[in-house]
N, C-alpha and C positions, 0 to 999 in steps of 0.2 A: 715373511721367506721362512722355507720350511729348516731346524734344523738335520744335526747333525749328531748320532747320541752311541756313545759306547759299554756295553758293562760284558760281561766274563761269570764264568760258574756260581749261578741263581741253584742249581742243583735245586729248585722244587721239590716239593716231598717230601727231602732226603734228610731223617731226623740225624743221622750218624754226622753229618756236620755241625750240625750245633754240641756236638763233645767232644771235637777238639779242640787244643790246649797249644796253648803260648809256650816256651820253655820253662816263663815264671809261674806255669799254673794257672793265666789267666785264659779263659775263652779265646779261640779264633772268634766267631759271632756271638759277641753283645751282644745285637742286636734282639736277641729271641730266644728261648730257649726249648723253642721247637720246629718242628718242618711248620710245622701248624699259622705257628704264629709269625716268622719267617717266612714265608709265602707272602700273608699278606700286611706283610710293612715291608716289603717290596717291591709290592704292587702300588702300595699307596705310594711311598716314596717313586718311584718310578713315572708314575699317573700324575707327578705333585709338578715334572718338569717337563717331562718329552709333551709336544701336544698330536692330534689326529695326526696331523699332514708331516710331522715327525720321522726322519729316519734311525732308523737304534741296531747298529753293529750289535749282534751278543756274538761274542766268538767264545760258545761253545760252555757244555756242561747243561742243559737249559731245565735237564727234569729225570728224577723214574722215584718211581713205576710212569710207567706211560699214559696213564688217565691222567699225570696233573703237567700235561702241557698243552692241556683244557684252558690252565689257565691265565694261557696268553689270551686268553677270547678277554682278559678281563684289562689286557695293555694297549696303553695310545702308539702309536707309528706304526709307519711302515717296518713290518724283523725285519732286517738280513741274517739269516743263521751262516756264522761260521764254525760248522764244527769241531768239538772238544769231541777228547778219547773217553770221553762217555755218553756221548749222542749216538749210543747202540741200534736207535729202532729202526723200523723199514722209513723208507722214504717219506710214499704217503703219510705217518707220522707226523712229517715235517709238513710237510705242504700244504696242510691247513691250514697254518700259524704266519709259515711266514711267507712273502715274497719271492726270497732268493735263498739259493743253500750255496754252500760255496766250501774249499778245501782251506783255500786261501783267501786273501782279495791285497791287491794294492791299493793304496789313495792320497794320492797327494804325495807321492815318493814312496810312504807309513805301508809295511808291508801287516797284514791284520792274519795274525794265526792267534789258533789257541796256547798252545806251547810255544814259547822263547822259540826265534830261531837263532842254528849254529851263530856268531857274529862272523864269521868269514864269508857267512851269504846275506851282510848289511853293510857291504862293499858298497850293492846296488839302490842302494834304503837309507834312507833317513833315519827308520826305523825303526821297528817294531811294536805294532800292540798288539798288546796280548793278557790271557787270562793264564790256569793251570796250576798258581803254585801259588793263588792263595794268598795265603797274608805276605808270603816275600816277595822282597825286591831281590831286583837285580845289583848291581852295583856300579852301573852304565847311561850314560843319559841318553842313551839311543834306544832305552825298555822303559815301553808303560805299560804296568801290568793293572788293568780296570777289574779285577778280579773282582764283586760285591764289597769282598773284607776292602778294600784297597781305596772303596770311591762311596764308603757310607749307606751300600745297598742301595746308589742310589748310579744312573745312569749321568754318566759323564760327558760333555759337550766336547764338538772339535775344537774351542777355545778352551778347554784347560787342557786337553792334549797337551795343545802342544805347549801351556802352561808348563805342566808337568814337564814332557822333554825338555824344558831349556833351562828347567830350577830344579829340578832330580827330587 
């Protein structure tokens, strides 16, 4: 049976994201020194867990520059994009690589978004699976951040999302 996976903020091709640092001076993305290296690490890790028929929800901020969208051809699975604030290219640029494209999506009473939703909106949902805030977490079990910095640059399964929701 096909699995469901989640990831956000791959930023394929974006060199600047590899220069971001934490308050202690350590690098936010410590798995590579450049976008080229990081892209290859993320592709390898993605394909090590995602099979051909698995579904992957990419919660935004896929790639820039535009030409780096072509890296998606190397990734296993049926990909669904929940658009992020940096997914600014024409829709036709994304439809080549994604089975479906949405602004948000409800899945099993969980709201999938790029940017975390306001806590008042969670009354209708059990959780918010999101990205956008990279290395930070919201101190509330209802929020699960699936930015690459939170998930070892590897898509995580629905079971892992549910585990993180229960265990913080």
